[in-house]
N, C-alpha and C positions, 0 to 999 in steps of 0.2 A: 744484359741481354746481348745476344750474338748479333753483330753487324753483318748484313748479308754481303756487302762489298768485299769482305775479308774471306769469303768462302769460295771454294772452287767446285763448280758443278762436276759431279762424278756419276757416270752411268753405271748401272749394276754390273754390266759386263766388265768394265774397267776395274770396279771394286773387287769382283771375284777373281779376276786375273792377277791383280796385285796380291790378293790373299794367297792364291795358288803359288805365286812366285816366292812366298815366304814373308811378305810384309804383314805385320800384325798391329801396328799402330797407325791410326788414321786421324789426322787433325785438320780442322778448318775445311771440312768438306760439306757439300750440299748434295746429299743422296736423296733422289726424289723420283717419283713415278716408276717404281720398280717392284717386281715380284721375285722374291728370292726363296726358292723351294728346295728342300732335301739337301741342304748344304751343311757341312761341318764348319762352324765358325768359331771353334775353340780358341781361347786366348787372345781374342781381338780386343783392342782398346779404341773406342771412338770418342773423341773429345772435341769440345768447342765447335760443334757441328750441328747441322740441321738435317733431320730425317722427316721427309714430307711425302705422304701417300706411298708408303713402302710396306709391303706385307712380307713377313717371314713365316713360312709354313714348313712344318716337319723338319726344322733345323735343330742342330745341336748348338745350344748357346751356353757352353760351359766355360767358366773362367773368363767371362766377357765383361767389360766395363764400358758403360755409357757415362761420360763425365761432362757436365755442363753442356748438355745437348738440348735443343728444342725439337720435340717430337710431336708432329701434328698429323692427325688422321692416318695413323699407321696401326699395324697390328701384328701380334704374335699368335699363330694358330698351330696347335699340336706340337709345340716346341719343347725341348728339354732345357730348362734354365737352371743350371746348377753352379753354385759359387759365383753367381753373376750379380752385378751391381749397377743400379741407376742412381747416380749421385749428382745433385744440384741440377736436375733436369726439369724443364717445363714441358708437361705432357698434356695435350688437349685432344679430345676426340680419339682416344686410344682404345683398342679392343684386344684383350687377352682372352683367348678361347681355347679350352681343352689343353692347357699347358701343364707341364710337370715342374713344380717349383721345389728346389732343394737348396737350402742356404742361400736364398736369393734376397737381396737387400735393396730397398728403395729408400734412399736417405736424402734428407734436405731437399726434397723435390716437391713439386706441386702437380697434382693430377686433377684435371677438370673434365666433367661430363664424359666419363669413360666407363668401360665395363670389364670386369674380370670374372668370367663365367666358365663353368664346367671345368675348373682347374683345381689342382690340389693346393690349398691355401696354407697348409700347416707350416711350411717353411718359407713363407714370404714375410719378411720383416719390413714394415712401413711405418714404424712408430715415430720416426723423426720427420715424417712428411705430412703434407696437407692434402687431403682428399676432398674434393668438392663435387657433389653429385656423381659419385662413383658407385655402381651397383656390383654386387658379388653373386647375385642370382636373379633370374628374371622375375621372381616373385616380388622383387622390390620395385619393379617398374610401375609407375603411377601416371595418372593423367598429366600431372604437373611435370613429371620427368619427360614425358613424350613432348609436351608443349615446349619446354626449354630446349630439348634436343632438336625439334623442328626448326626453332629459331636459329640455333647454332649451325645445323646442317644446311639450312636454307641460305644463310649468309655465306657460308663456306662455298657451296656449289655455285652461287651467283657470282662469286669472285673469280671462278676458274676461267681460263682462256679456252673454253670449249663451246660447241654450238648449242643453240637453244633447245633443239630436240633431245640432245643427250642430257642437258640439264633437267628437262622434264622427266626423262626416263629415270634419272638418279633419284629425283624426289619421289617418283612413284615406287621405286624399290624400297626406299626408307618407309614410305607409307605402308607398303605390304608387310614390313617387319612388325608394324604396330597391330596388324590384323589378328595376331595371336592373342591379343589381350583385350579385345572388344572395346577399344578406346574410341572416342569421338574425334575423328581427324577429317571431318568433312570440309573443313576450311582450306584444305590443300586442294589445288586445282585438279579436277578429274578424280577426286578421291571417292572411294566407295563409302556408302552411308551405313552399311550394316556388315557384321562379320560373324562367323562362327567362332565360338570360344569354348575352351575346355572348362573355364571358370576357375582353374587352379594351376599352379606351377607344374610343369612336366618337362622331361628331357626333349621331347619332340619340339615343344615351343622354344626351348632354349637354343636348340640347334637351328631352328628356323630363323631366330633373331640373328644369330651369328652368320648364317648363310647369306642373309640379305645384306648384311654389312660387308661381307667379302665380295658379293656380287657388285656392290656399289664401287668398292675399291678397284676391282678388276675392270669395270667399265671405264672408270676415270683413267686408269693407267693405260689401257688400250687406246682410248680416244686421244689422249694427249700425245702418246708416242707415235700414233699414226699421223697426227697433224704436224708434229715437230720432231721428225726422226733423227735429224743430224745437227740440231742447233741447240744452243743454251736455252733453257726454258725459263719463262717468267716464274718467279717464286711467289708463293702465297705469303702475305704479311698478316700475322696474327694480331688482331686488334682486341683480343679478349681482355676484359677488365680484370681478369684473374692473373694475368702473366706478371 
């Protein structure tokens, strides 16, 4: 497991500036609370690092290697992942949505309570990795999956250094993502007690699920950066029994 005291906090602006200047290998960094969108990240190697609450949207992830990384509550949305590798990574609460996978390899890794939805799965090789409660389309979402997710999300949100009102908002957004599936989530504070449901899997529901997850990430990133714009940020410690 990566020891946090060995890592250097890196803001997304610094990360992208170093990439622009020609740097391609990043080691022992803590990249967190960042939204990286529309960027060509070809040929990057990130190793022995932590990626925490980072969204990559509409990025070119070609010939990229993530090696021995801890990746928590982060996501890849509408990215092109070609000849890319996740090796010996621990991934928790990860969301891959509407990506294109070509010769992508997830090797010797563990992925827990995550989703890979709306993506081309034909060239994603994960045969040497362990998947625990990972869904590949929203038809697989069950009451138990939602309950387990609420426990993980709730613990995660409660640990964040953000105010109580935002924590309540984030829990509400996760609750709303469950509304597509007519599940009983009334035990969440201020939860709705009834929902409209299509009764079957459809693309609108799938995108609704992904949109709510992205909204939560966006809210966390904005709130944290507004509260701590120029200082090192407290890092989340993952106490998952699966790590």
